[in-house]
Structure formats: structure tokens, C-alpha cells
Residue, then its C-alpha position, 0 to 999 in steps of 0.5 A: x465541684x464548687x467551694x461547698x461540699x455536696x451532701x454526698x461528700x459530707x455523707x462520705x466523709x462521716x462515714x469514713x470519719x475523715x476528709x474524703x480520699x480515694x481510699x476513704x471513698x473505697x472504704x465507704x463504698x465497700x462498707x455500703x456494699x457490706x463487703x469484706x476487705x478480701x472480697x472488695x480486694x478481689x473485686x478490684x483485682x488487688x490484694x487484701x493487704x494493698x486494699x488495706x493500705x489504700x484504704x488507711x492512706x499508706x498507699x496512694x493509687x495512680x490516676x489510671x488505676x483510679x480510673x480502672x477502679x471506677x469502671x469496675x465499680x461502674x462508676x463515673x471516673x472523674x471523682x476517683x481521678x480527682x481524689x488520686x491526683x488530690x492525694x499526689x498533690x498533697x503529698x508534694x506539699x503543694x497547697x492546691x486543689x484538683x478539679x477534673x472535668x471531661x475534655 
């Protein structure tokens, strides 16, 4: 992804009201599909409280789980994994941006 935000990223950040995180992406998708946290959590195979913690940024998601969420939601995994890795980098206090490409 380049330095300019895509229109999709801007839209999703507008829906969530904050910079896009994996939790924000999941929340935006859940809201867009008009699903409750309970239903969406069941679809992802996590508890509703765990999904709430992910959406609110209280829990991070491993890159492996992020890729699994992408598969469940029938999306390409690169963005999910990038957001997961970015959160881990941010938590470590590193001022770096993560880019993910397909090998």
C-alpha cells in the first residue's frame, strides 16, 4: 500500500471513527453485514466478549488467526495479516509501518 490512503481505507476509518485496526476492520464488516457481536463472534469461532475486546483494541490477534478470520469471511488475508502485524509493531513501540505482499 502506498503512502496515500485508499478510498476504502478512508471509508472504513470513517465507519469505525478511528485509524483502521484489525478490530476496526472486523467491526466495520460486522456493522456492514448488520450482524450482532454474538452472531459475528460465532461465525469467527470466538466468544462475544473476545470479539468485543478485539474490536475495542484490548486484545491483539496473531497473524495466523487474522489469516483464519480472512478465510472465514472469504477475504484475501493480506490486509488482515498486515493489520495484525501492525498492531504488534505498534505495541512494541516501534515507529514502523508494515507492508505485506504475496510471495
